[in-house]
N, C-alpha and C positions, 0 to 999 in steps of 0.2 A: 263338161274338158270346157267350152267353150267358153259357155260361161265365166268358171275360174280365170281364163285367161283375161278375157276383158274387164275383168270384177279385180284382176292382180293392177294390169294396167292402170283401170281409172286410177289405183291408189300410188303408182307411181307418176303421174304424172299430176293431182294436187296434192302429193309430197312436195312434190319439188317449186310448182306454185306458189304453195303457202312460207317455203325458206325465200322466194326470190320474190314477190310481191303478194301473196293472197288469194282469194278467192279458189283455194281450191275443191268446197264444200260444192261448188257450180259443178265436178264434173264428177265426185263421188255420190249426191245427189240424186241427177239423173239418170244414172248412169245404174242405180239398185232399183229405179221404178223403173226406169225401159225393162228389169227384169222380171217383174212383176210384181215388187215387195211393197206390202201397203205404203204412204209415204209416210205414215209418222214412224214405222220401224224405221225404215228408210232414212231418216232424219236420224235416229239414235245409233244407229250401224252405223253411217255413216261419220258421226262425232268423235265415235269409240276407235273409229278405223286410221283417223287423221290425229288423234292424241299422241300417239307416240311416233308418227312423224316430228309433231312440232318437236315434241322433245328434243328430239334423234339433230335438227335445223337447231334449236337454243344453245345446244352441246356445240355441235361446229361452230358459232356463232360467242363463243364461251366469253371470246378475248375482247368482243367489242360491246358485251352488255354492260360492261362497266364501266364504258361512255358515254351512257345514256342519260342527259338532262333534265330538270324541271319537275323534277320531284327525284323524294327516293326510291329506289327500286322496290328495294325490299314493300315499302308505301302500295306500289303501286300492285305489286301482286297480292299483298293482303286486299287491295279494291277488287281485283280481279278475281280471286276465292270465292267472293263474296258476290259481287254481280253474277257470276258465274251459274251458284249454286240459285239466286235469287230468278236468272233468267229460267234454268231446266224446270222449278218449281210452278214458276207462271203459265209454262206450258200447256201446265195440265187443267189452266183454272181457265182459260181464254183459248176463245175461237179459233185456229187456226188462219179463218179465212177473212178475219178482221185483219190480222198481220200482214198475211199476204197481199192487203191491198198499201200498205204501208211500205213495202220494203223498197219498188221502184223508186219511190221520193226520199226517203232515208238513199239511198246511193246515188241520187241526182243532187242532193245538200253535199253525201264525203265525196261524188266525181269534184264538186264544184268547193269544197272546200280542200284537199287536196292542190290541184293545181293551183286556186289562188291563196293559199293558205299560207305564206311568206309575206306579200303581198300586206293583205288584208289586218293579217298578225300583227304587222307592224305599225300598219294603223292606229289596231286598238289599242297595240300596249304604250302610244304617244298619250293616248287621252284615260285610260284604266289600268290599274295597277292589277295583275294575272300573277296569281300567286301559286305555288303548289296543290294548296287545296281546291283551288278552282279544277286543276287538272285530276287530280284525284278523285272528285266528284265525276268530271268529264267519265273518268275509264272505269266508272262505276257503272254507270249509264251504258254503256259501249257494252262493259260484260256482260249486261242484265241480255239486252243483247244478242251477246255470242252463245248464252245457255239455254237463249230460248232457240232460235235459229242459227244463228252461225253464218252467213250467206255475207261474204265478204267483212266479216269483223275485223281482220286485219288490214286489210287497206283504208276501213274509217276510222281505225285506231292513228295509222298515220295521216291521214288525214284531218281529226280531230288535233292530236299532236301541233302540226304545221302552223295551226292557229296561236299557239304558244311560242311561239318563234323556235322551236325544237326544226333542224333545216339538214343537222349530218345522215344522210337516207339510209350509210350504211351502221351507225347506230342505233335508228329506227326497226331499221330489217331485226337486225337483233333481237331490240327491244321487245316487237311486233311478235317474232315468231315467239317469245317465251313465254308473254301476256297471254298470248291466244293459246299457248299449250296451258298454263295454268287455268287460262276461264276453262276452256275443257275437261280439264281433271276435275272440277265440281262438278260439272254436268254429268261426266261419266258417271261417277257414285250416282248420281242420282237415278242416271237411266238403266246403268245396272243391276237396280236392284227391284227394278219395274217390268222385267221381261219384253220388254218393246224389243232389245237388240238381237240382232239374229247373228251367231258365233262362229257360222263356218264361216260367212262371208264377210265378216268383221275383219278374221283372222287373215284370208288369203288379199283383205284390201292393205291391212295393218301391215301386212309383208312389206309389198309394193311401197307405201308411202315413206317407212322408214327407209328404204334406198331411194328412194324419190326424195325428201328432205334431209337429211344428209349431202347427196350429190348438189342437188340446188342452191345449198348455204354455199359450199365454194365455188359453184360457178358464179354466182353473185359475185363475188370479191373480182371477179374478173371486168365486167365490168364497169364504164366512168357512172360515176352518181350521176352526173347530168342526163347521161342515155337512161342510167337507170327511173331515173325520176319521169323520163318521155314514156317509157316504157312500158310502170305502172299507171301511167295517167290513161294512158290509151286503154290498157285493161280493164280499168276505169268504167270510160265510154262503153266499152265493149257489155260490159258487164249489167249496166244500167241499160242500153238499148235492150237487150236479150228481156231483161227484167220487165221494160217498160211493154216488150210485145206479147209477152208471156198475159200482163197484164189489160191487154187489148184485144187479145184471140178470146 
């Protein structure tokens, strides 16, 4: 019973985090491993559990999704589906230990990109014409990462988008929530067919993630864009520091 309460609470917190800033899998994945679940199954179970929460958050943000600029939202959805499926398949052909070593440095780049993105993007756009095609290629790469592991993929999406001059934090949050959900959808189909998912734990966590995702999306609207950007940047730093310490230990 206590384990079920912990699983539910982890889903609740992760769902809210994913709607507001991202990084929810950093709560669910360690919680499942702490309860004795094998890491590969924990990764798959966490992805399945957080998938409906992402969709709930996207529904709450549905009004803001249409304001996303830079590329067609339909094209971004297609890129996310393709990348998510490729990443999930890559999980079965690449040793996870190799990718574990890369994650901290990917997060360092994501943190710097998000915090410095608008300024760097302005400098880059003065010298190079950046079009929707480049943004779509970047989205495919991000979705591959999301299907493979997914930790902080929403934060990394927002970091990369900021390099393309997309600075409306509410619009970015809405699109990020939707596209993470789409990426996870492709991965979920693969994971569900492998037998890796622990469905009992996943369903309990799923309920908490849906409640947290919908509530978190509404709460984020009450925060000023400036404060939200500061909060997301701080969260980036904390997540990055945790992964760096994990890689050193």
